C-alpha positions in Angstrom: -0.1 -0.1 0.0 1.7 3.3 -1.0 0.9 6.5 0.8 1.3 10.1 0.0 4.2 11.1 2.3 4.4 14.0 4.6 7.7 14.9 4.7 8.3 18.5 3.1 11.1 17.3 1.1 8.9 14.9 -1.2 5.7 17.1 -1.2 3.3 15.0 -3.5 5.5 12.3 -4.0 4.0 8.6 -3.5 6.1 6.4 -1.7 5.6 2.9 -0.1 5.5 2.8 3.6 8.8 2.3 6.2 9.8 1.9 9.5 13.4 3.5 8.3 14.1 6.4 10.2 14.1 10.0 8.4 17.3 11.7 8.0 17.1 15.2 9.1 20.9 16.1 9.4 24.2 14.9 8.3 28.0 14.8 9.2 29.6 15.0 5.4 30.2 18.9 4.2 31.0 17.6 1.1 27.4 15.6 0.8 26.0 18.9 2.2 26.9 21.0 -0.8 26.6 17.9 -3.3 23.1 17.8 -2.3 22.5 21.8 -2.4 23.8 21.5 -6.2 21.1 18.6 -6.8 19.0 21.0 -5.4 19.8 24.2 -7.3 19.3 21.4 -11.0 15.9 20.7 -9.8 14.8 24.0 -9.5 16.4 25.0 -12.8 14.5 22.2 -14.3 11.3 22.4 -12.7 10.9 26.4 -13.6 12.5 26.1 -17.0 10.6 27.0 -20.2 11.0 23.5 -21.3 8.5 22.1 -17.9 5.2 23.4 -19.5 6.3 21.7 -23.0 4.4 18.4 -23.9 8.1 17.2 -24.2 11.8 18.0 -25.5 13.5 21.0 -24.4 14.0 24.8 -25.3 17.4 25.2 -27.0 18.5 27.4 -24.0 17.2 25.0 -21.4 19.3 21.8 -22.8 22.6 24.0 -22.7 21.8 24.9 -18.6 21.1 21.0 -18.2 24.1 19.9 -20.0 25.7 22.6 -17.9 24.7 22.0 -14.5 25.3 18.0 -15.1 29.1 18.4 -16.0 29.1 21.0 -13.0 27.4 18.3 -10.9 29.8 15.5 -11.9 32.9 17.6 -11.6 31.7 18.0 -7.9 31.5 14.6 -7.6 34.7 13.6 -8.6 36.1 16.3 -6.6 34.3 14.4 -3.6 35.9 11.0 -5.1 39.5 12.6 -4.9 39.7 14.0 -0.9 41.3 11.3 1.1 39.7 9.5 3.8 41.0 11.7 6.6 40.8 10.6 10.2 38.9 13.7 11.9 38.9 12.1 15.4 37.9 16.3 16.9 35.1 16.5 14.0 33.6 13.3 13.7 30.4 12.8 15.6 30.8 16.6 16.8 29.5 18.5 13.5 26.5 17.9 11.6 24.3 19.9 9.3 20.9 20.7 9.1 20.1 18.4 5.7 19.1 20.9 3.1 16.1 21.8 1.6 14.8 20.0 -0.9 11.7 22.6 -1.9 11.5 21.7 -5.2 7.7 21.1 -7.2 6.9 17.4 -7.2 7.5 15.9 -10.6 4.2 15.3 -11.5 3.6 18.9 -10.9 5.2 19.6 -14.3 3.7 19.0 -17.7 7.2 17.7 -19.4 7.7 14.4 -19.4 11.2 14.7 -20.3 11.3 17.4 -17.1 9.4 15.1 -14.6 12.0 12.1 -15.7 14.5 14.4 -14.9 13.4 15.7 -11.5 12.2 11.9 -10.6 16.4 11.1 -11.1 17.5 14.1 -9.2 15.5 13.3 -6.4 16.6 10.1 -6.3 20.2 10.8 -6.5 19.4 13.6 -3.8 17.7 10.9 -1.7 20.6 8.2 -2.2 23.2 10.7 -1.3 21.5 12.2 1.4 21.3 9.0 3.3 24.5 7.1 2.4 27.3 5.8 4.2 29.3 8.5 2.7 27.0 10.9 4.7 28.3 9.8 7.9 31.9 10.4 6.8 33.5 14.0 7.9 34.2 14.6 4.1 34.6 12.8 0.8 33.0 9.8 -0.3 33.2 6.3 1.4 36.3 4.8 -0.5 34.6 1.6 -2.3 37.0 -0.2 -4.6 36.5 0.1 -8.2 33.7 -2.3 -9.6 32.0 -2.7 -6.1 28.7 -1.9 -5.7 29.0 1.7 -3.0 28.3 5.1 -3.2 30.9 5.6 -6.0 29.6 3.3 -8.5 26.0 3.9 -7.6 26.3 7.7 -7.7 28.4 7.8 -10.9 25.8 5.8 -12.9 23.2 8.0 -11.6 24.9 11.0 -13.0 25.8 9.0 -16.2 22.0 7.8 -16.8 21.0 11.9 -16.3 23.4 13.1 -18.8 23.0 10.3 -21.2 19.1 11.3 -21.0 19.0 15.0 -21.2 21.2 14.2 -24.1 18.6 12.0 -25.8 15.7 14.0 -25.2 17.8 17.2 -26.5 18.4 15.7 -29.9 14.6 15.3 -30.3 12.5 18.3 -31.0 9.6 19.4 -28.8 6.2 17.7 -30.3 2.7 19.5 -30.2 0.3 17.0 -28.5 -2.9 18.9 -28.1 -4.7 16.0 -26.8 -2.3 14.9 -24.1 -0.9 18.1 -22.8 -1.4 20.2 -20.7 -2.2 17.8 -17.9 -1.5 20.1 -15.3 -1.0 24.0 -14.8 2.0 25.9 -16.1 4.6 26.3 -13.4 5.0 29.7 -12.1 7.9 31.8 -11.9 11.2 31.0 -10.1 12.9 33.1 -8.0 12.8 36.3 -9.1 16.0 38.9 -9.1 17.1 41.2 -6.6 
């Protein structure tokens, strides 16, 4: 039996019930910054011009999404290179409140391609927030290459985001008057100063 969660980061997302504790903070400053980057990418997707299309991306959005994925990949690679340090004075003493994931639910976006990207970002965000690496002070848990773990999982998820974005960018948005829009237009994002 699926239920709609009351967690603010999953507003409108249907999840299976679980007895697993919900993380509210994490110890790893690098994961914290990684989560913020994922949230910013999700905001750009949710409030993009393309989000109100039936499918496909506006050319400017495709370039912006590609740039975000490259930045996320570079930050992930930076985290991978951080050595696993012995931090006895910091470990268990510092923790950061889990950054907000205040992004519209994927189901609130008309564009099925944007909705799919939002689901992929949310999955990566949740995996990183609840990972073994999130318990470290810095970096990513040093799982040997080829073994399942945070490194391999996140790299594959970033690869999938990139491949899907490239696939969608190579197609043209379609006029689907009978099936779109399914939801109202997404409002404006944050306004400038």
